[in-house]
C-alpha angles and dihedrals in degrees: 000000000000120000107209093182092065115093096198136064112267135209114271115246121264118247111275113279093010096097142026098208097124090221094157093048089051092052091049095047112095111232093011116154101252096173092106089063088068087073095093118181091262092050090047090056091052091048094050090047088051092049092049089053101048112145102202144357091264090054090050090048090050089052090047091053094046092051088055094046098044103031104019086239112152120201131183115205114178143130114275114258086239126069114301113220102147138009086278085075092063113092114218111178124181103200117231115262134174109254095023110126116235091231091053090051088057098040097054096061090044092053092047091050091049090053092048089048090056092047109034090180088075088062091049090050090050092049090048092054086079091047097256094142099029095098094051 
């Protein structure tokens, strides 16, 4: 379905049955937040590459904020409430959102973890946000 009221290129629809993003329902809903549809496949590749190459926790937080402002995409990045021994102990949650592709919801945390794996100091900064290392 084409959305003539949108003034930006939108993501192409997934093959039938491959995704549960409700893209068409979002396009038909009056007043729906269609910002997420701006994340075309080409833009998604750029975003994932940028997430993989974050340089610091503040850089990651800036990206997190910009994704929410520009796409309405909400992320939660925090240490797990259980013991953190590896990156698996870091919780990266992409909140469900109408129009967000299932594959994208999986790819974003993977890209963030890859970036944190390349720069372990980001993980340490994240753990220290809660004061883990402040007494040392």
